[in-house]
C-alpha positions, -999 to +999 in steps of 0.1 A: -443-861-564-463-849-594-445-826-620-468-796-615-462-797-578-424-798-582-426-769-607-446-748-582-423-757-554-392-748-575-408-715-586-416-707-550-380-715-540-367-692-567-390-664-557-378-668-521-342-667-532-348-636-553-366-619-524-335-625-502-309-615-528-326-585-544-325-561-514-288-569-510-282-564-547-300-530-546-280-519-516-248-527-533-258-509-565-270-478-547-240-479-524-217-479-555-236-451-570-234-430-538-196-437-535-191-428-572-210-395-567-189-386-536-157-394-555-169-373-585-177-343-562-143-347-545-124-348-578-142-318-591-133-299-559-097-309-563-097-294-598-112-262-586-086-257-558-057-266-580-068-241-606-074-213-581-040-217-564-025-218-599-041-185-608-029-168-577+006-182-581+008-168-616+004-133-603-034-133-606-054-117-579-075-134-552-105-120-569-095-136-602-091-169-585-125-165-568-142-156-600-127-186-618-139-211-592-174-196-591-176-196-629-164-232-631-189-243-605-217-224-621-210-241-655-226-272-642-203-287-616-216-308-588-206-283-561-223-250-555-198-223-547-204-186-543-209-158-517-245-168-511-239-205-509-251-222-477-236-255-487-199-246-493-171-223-483-142-213-505-110-200-487-082-184-506-050-175-488-014-164-495+011-171-467+046-157-464+072-152-436+069-118-418+100-097-423+096-073-394+076-064-363+061-088-337+054-114-364+090-114-377+101-149-390+067-164-385+044-176-413+016-151-417-015-149-439-009-118-460-039-122-482-072-139-474-107-142-489-134-165-476-169-168-491-198-191-485-220-200-456-207-234-445-191-229-410-157-245-415-122-233-406-091-231-426-062-255-417-040-224-416-060-205-390-088-181-392-080-144-388-111-122-391-121-106-424-116-072-408-078-079-407-077-076-445-085-049-471-109-053-499-109-065-535-090-074-556-062-085-534-076-087-498-042-078-484-035-078-446-038-044-430-010-049-404+011-079-415+040-070-392+023-068-359-012-084-361-008-117-342-041-130-356-024-134-390+001-160-378-006-192-398-003-228-387+014-246-416+007-283-421+034-307-412+062-307-438+057-271-450+083-245-442+088-211-457+121-193-463+123-155-464+108-142-497+088-174-504+051-175-506+026-203-503-007-201-522-035-220-506-070-227-518-095-247-497-131-258-503-155-273-479-188-285-492-218-304-479-219-335-499-249-339-521-265-373-514-283-396-538-292-420-510-282-420-473-258-449-466-244-432-436-207-442-440-195-413-461-186-379-446-212-352-447-187-325-455-160-329-482-127-310-481-102-303-508-071-281-507-042-271-529-009-257-517+013-241-544 
């Protein structure tokens, strides 16, 4: 076989191999980028929830924690958080054991603030906003007798009399770079202090 013909044949074979491998290579690269982006969003959310629960646990108000998370997200984070956000929900809660009334001895949500437009529910339960007062503390109006305030604590969490649990949760619709379909559409992060 002449040398020119062999070269053309080898070049054609190389081109065919590249045409087969290149789409797979791009899929792997974009998949890694998408996975990295989701992990980055998730880690950022974990930082937000830890800091918000920490603020509340150090005698800060629910409003202080909310303002801190909104400011951090507005400073260039990958997650949009705020009262007008349609892509995320921030839920701040304080849970304690009821000392009297119909709720005596049960874990109850004594403070709660929820902002954002993503329709997700807290792992603790979802009493209506009307069960709580306004800023800055969003305190329960009838903690002793309002059965809607009873919280469902995750496995392993118990509260003794006088103890409080400070909980921050964020749900956010994951921003996509490409749609690979395997990652969840909504990311969730929580911190329990």
